[in-house]
C-alpha positions as CSV (number, residue, x, y, z in Angstrom):
1,M,-9.6,-11.5,-17.5
2,D,-13.2,-10.4,-18.2
3,N,-16.2,-11.7,-16.9
4,A,-17.4,-13.2,-20.2
5,A,-14.0,-15.1,-20.7
6,F,-14.2,-16.5,-17.0
7,I,-17.7,-17.8,-17.6
8,R,-16.4,-19.6,-21.0
9,I,-13.7,-21.2,-19.1
10,R,-15.9,-22.3,-16.2
11,T,-18.4,-23.5,-19.0
12,E,-15.9,-25.6,-20.8
13,R,-14.7,-27.4,-17.5
14,A,-18.2,-28.0,-16.4
15,R,-19.1,-29.3,-19.7
16,R,-16.0,-31.8,-19.6
17,K,-16.7,-32.8,-16.1
18,L,-20.5,-33.4,-16.9
19,H,-19.3,-35.8,-19.8
20,Q,-16.8,-37.6,-17.8
21,M,-19.6,-38.1,-15.2
22,Q,-21.9,-39.2,-17.5
23,M,-19.6,-42.0,-18.8
24,Q,-18.6,-43.0,-15.1
25,Y,-22.3,-43.2,-13.9
26,G,-23.9,-44.6,-17.2
27,G,-26.3,-42.0,-18.1
28,F,-27.8,-38.7,-17.0
29,S,-30.3,-40.4,-14.1
30,H,-27.7,-40.6,-11.6
31,P,-28.1,-37.7,-9.0
32,K,-24.4,-36.6,-9.4
33,V,-24.7,-36.2,-13.0
34,L,-27.9,-34.2,-12.8
35,R,-26.2,-32.0,-10.4
36,Q,-23.7,-31.2,-12.6
37,S,-26.0,-30.7,-15.4
38,V,-27.6,-28.3,-13.4
39,E,-24.5,-26.4,-12.7
40,L,-23.6,-26.2,-16.4
41,D,-27.0,-25.0,-17.2
42,K,-26.6,-22.1,-14.9
43,L,-23.1,-21.1,-16.5
44,L,-24.8,-21.3,-19.7
45,N,-27.7,-19.1,-18.5
46,N,-25.0,-16.5,-17.2
47,Y,-23.3,-16.6,-20.4
48,S,-26.4,-15.7,-22.4
49,N,-27.2,-13.0,-20.2
50,I,-23.9,-11.3,-21.0
51,P,-24.5,-8.5,-23.6
52,M,-23.2,-9.5,-27.1
53,Q,-20.5,-6.8,-27.3
54,E,-18.8,-8.1,-24.0
55,R,-19.0,-12.0,-25.1
56,R,-16.7,-11.5,-28.2
57,P,-13.0,-12.8,-27.4
58,P,-10.7,-9.6,-27.7
59,A,-8.8,-9.3,-30.9
């Protein structure tokens, strides 16, 4: 599995976890939700730093 695919999978898991935590804690002001938001942001930044040629899923 290439790096871009691995980051896409981790990003989707982090996004789902953030949504669940936001529902559980009632918003984005809870410290646990904020930490998860930061984690998702880091993954998105990592993905955006990958060149476009590497981001495309294999055909």
